[in-house]
Each structure stands twice: as C-alpha cells, then as structure tokens.
C-alpha positions as CSV (number, residue, x, y, z in Angstrom):
1,M,24.7,74.1,183.7
2,R,23.9,74.7,180.2
3,P,26.5,76.6,177.9
4,A,25.7,80.2,176.9
5,F,25.4,79.2,173.1
6,R,23.7,76.1,172.0
7,F,23.9,74.7,168.6
8,L,20.6,72.9,167.6
9,E,21.0,70.4,164.6
10,D,18.3,68.8,163.0
11,R,19.2,66.7,159.9
12,W,17.0,68.7,157.4
13,A,16.1,71.8,159.0
14,P,18.5,75.0,158.8
15,R,21.0,75.5,161.5
16,T,19.9,77.5,164.3
17,W,22.1,79.1,167.2
18,E,20.4,80.2,170.4
19,C,21.8,82.8,172.9
20,G,19.1,83.7,175.5
21,E,16.2,85.0,173.8
22,I,17.9,85.8,170.2
23,S,17.8,83.1,167.7
24,L,20.1,83.3,164.6
25,S,19.3,80.9,161.6
26,E,21.9,80.2,158.9
27,R,20.4,78.8,155.9
28,S,22.7,76.0,154.7
29,A,22.3,74.4,151.2
30,T,19.4,72.0,151.3
31,P,19.8,68.3,150.3
32,F,17.2,69.4,147.3
33,S,19.7,71.7,145.6
34,P,21.4,69.1,143.2
35,L,17.8,67.9,142.4
36,I,16.7,71.3,141.5
37,G,19.5,71.8,139.1
38,I,19.0,68.2,137.4
39,I,15.4,69.1,137.0
40,A,16.3,72.5,135.5
41,V,18.8,70.9,133.1
42,I,16.0,68.3,132.0
43,L,13.4,70.8,131.4
44,L,15.8,73.1,129.3
45,A,16.8,69.8,127.3
46,G,13.2,68.9,126.7
47,I,12.4,72.5,125.5
48,V,15.3,72.4,123.2
49,I,14.5,69.0,121.9
50,S,10.9,69.9,121.5
51,S,11.4,73.2,119.6
52,V,13.9,71.2,117.2
53,L,11.3,68.4,116.3
54,V,8.7,71.1,115.8
55,W,10.6,72.9,113.4
56,V,11.7,69.5,111.5
57,M,8.0,68.2,111.4
58,T,6.5,71.5,110.3
59,R,9.1,72.2,107.6
60,P,7.5,70.2,104.7
61,I,4.2,72.0,105.6
62,R,5.8,75.5,105.4
63,R,7.3,74.6,101.9
64,L,3.8,73.5,100.8
65,R,2.3,76.5,101.8
66,N,5.0,78.4,99.9
67,V,3.9,76.4,96.7
68,A,0.4,77.0,97.2
69,D,1.0,80.9,97.7
70,S,3.1,80.9,94.3
71,M,0.3,79.1,92.7
72,S,-2.4,81.7,93.9
73,K,-0.1,84.4,92.4
74,G,-0.3,82.6,88.9
75,D,2.7,80.4,88.8
76,L,1.1,77.2,87.3
77,D,4.2,76.1,85.4
78,T,6.2,74.8,88.3
79,P,5.2,71.2,89.3
80,V,4.6,70.6,92.9
81,I,7.4,67.8,93.6
82,L,7.9,68.2,97.3
83,G,6.6,65.5,99.4
84,I,4.7,63.6,96.5
85,G,6.8,60.4,97.5
86,S,5.8,60.3,101.1
87,H,2.9,58.2,102.2
88,D,1.5,60.4,104.9
89,E,-0.8,63.4,105.3
90,V,2.0,65.7,103.8
91,G,2.3,63.5,100.8
92,D,-1.6,63.4,100.3
93,L,-1.5,67.3,100.5
94,A,1.0,67.6,97.9
95,R,-0.4,65.3,95.5
96,S,-3.8,67.4,96.0
97,L,-1.8,70.5,95.2
98,E,-0.3,69.1,92.2
99,R,-3.8,68.1,91.0
100,M,-5.2,71.3,91.7
101,R,-2.3,72.9,89.6
102,S,-2.5,70.7,86.5
103,S,-6.5,71.3,86.7
104,L,-5.9,74.9,86.9
105,K,-3.6,75.0,84.2
106,A,-5.7,73.1,81.8
107,A,-8.8,75.4,82.7
108,M,-6.7,78.5,82.1
109,S,-5.6,76.8,78.5
110,R,-9.0,76.2,77.9
111,V,-10.4,79.7,78.8
112,S,-7.5,81.1,76.7
113,D,-8.2,78.9,73.6
114,G,-12.0,79.4,73.5
C-alpha cells in the first residue's frame, strides 16, 4: 500500500508533493543561484572598470578640445603644452595644435602690420 502523500525528489528539479490528483510544487534554491550572483558581480565590476578606463583615456583629448575651442575664440597667446611630450596620437594632435596656433599668431601679426 502506498502512502497518501508521496515526496518525489529529483536532484535538480523543484520538490513536488503529490496527493491524489493534486500536485504542489515548492521552488527550492537552484544550484545556479550563487553562479548568477557571481556573474552579476563580475559584470558590474567590468562596467565600472571600463567606465573609469574610458574616462582616463579620453581626458587628454577633452583637454585638447578645450584648447582648440579657446584658440577658435581668439586666444592665440597661450601655448599648447598639454600632451606635447607624449609619443602617441594625442601628442601628435597637441604638436599640430601648437603649430597651428603659432602659424595663426604669425599670420595675424602680418595682417595687422601690413
């Protein structure tokens, strides 16, 4: 004779109790719950680290943009010293801005003298 309530257990399935035709399920914690938490923490850390890296890497370009903006407003007396010493694309851009500033200043002085 079978008992009225029978507990069916499968290692990875939710627990199920049967009573005649009625079946009640209890959702137990799955073995993937810690894994989901670890993945969420890793994703959050990756987002934070990539945001900081983007901010650090674009800071010299933002500063050179501000220098170019001040030059466009007529400030040709302040030399471009930001990033000139670096030997990458940002340094190339800084040296180009400095050459442009000195050329514009020389052209402005020739126009005002002549």
